[in-house]
C-alpha positions, 0 to 999 in steps of 0.5 A: 156391126161390121161391114165391108169397104174396099176389102176392109171389115169396118166395125160400128156403132149407130143408134140415135133418131133415125131421120135426123142429121147424123153426126160422125164420130172418129177416134184417134191414132191407137183408140176406138169407139169407146173413147167417143161414146161420152160425147156421142151418146148425149146427142142421141136423142135429136141427131143420128150417131155413128161411130167408127172403129177406123181400120187398123183398131178397135174390131176393125181389120187392119188395111191390107196395104199401106194406106194414106189419109187420102185413101182412109178418106175415100174409105169413109166415102164408100162407107157414107154412102153404103150407110146412105149419109149425106153431108154428114156432121164430121167429129174427129180427135186427132188423127180422126181429125186430120182425116175429117180435115181431108174429107171436108176439103173435098165432099160435102159436110154440113158441119165439123168438129175438131179435136186437136186435130193435127194438119201437118208434120208435128215432133210429139213429145211424150204425152204427160200420161199420169197427168191425163188419167188423173184428169180422166178420174174426175170426169163422172161416169169416165171411170169404165174408160180407165183401164183402156185409157191406161193402155192407150193414151200416151203408148208408144204408137210406133213400136206397138204398131205391126209393120203395116200400121207402122207405115201408116203412122209415119206417112200420116205424121208427116203428111201436111194438108195444109193447102187442102185445108184452105178449101174448107166452106163448112162451119168448123169448131175447133176444141184444144187444151193448152197442155196438148203436147201432141199437138201444139195449141197454135195449131189451133189459131192457124186452122181457124186461119185457115178456115173461113168459117170456124172457131176456136175454144181453149181449154185452159190446163187441159192436154191432148184429150181436152174433150174428155177432161172438160167433156161436160163443157165440150157437150155443152159447147157441140150443143151451141155449134149443132 
């Protein structure tokens, strides 16, 4: 389905239990709805599910101007209002996690799950693409994502981006939101892999100190896509948290 927000067509899927709390899933840079569905589908029996193609990716339009992370936050605020979503549960991976952090620092959020979410400038090394793909192949039910993952995991985000998305990427990577993170009050679960080469695992413990009501779950020998590499464990952890 698509809906227009701030003159941008946003693609999303919504399903699950209609009257229940809504879990909103926001994917990482260069990805789309498909990368979050394995973590969303198991919760559709008890929650309302919303997965969004972040503007610039998937089937959503690119922003017509250079958006900051704050612009993305306001976009999602308006989207939630149009869809009558109050106090969402946010689940964000990487770029989606940074947007979630900013959103929760400003608006009401029931709970939040952060999956390797940057919050200050990082000098990322090239991800271990081959190792990531091998790990994902071992996860039951994720074979259908293999072709997509080959194209998008570990790709050169900057080189493949359009002019507008390239500028948005530079702004996003350089933005330090430490002061905003300190304002977050909602219960927050932080999940990270020890082998994350995009956002180091030390950031998980820093977030835990910055967010008053938070806890960290660390996966040994997992990468920036730890939530998929240990999918069943992540699902179990989220059930306990939610």
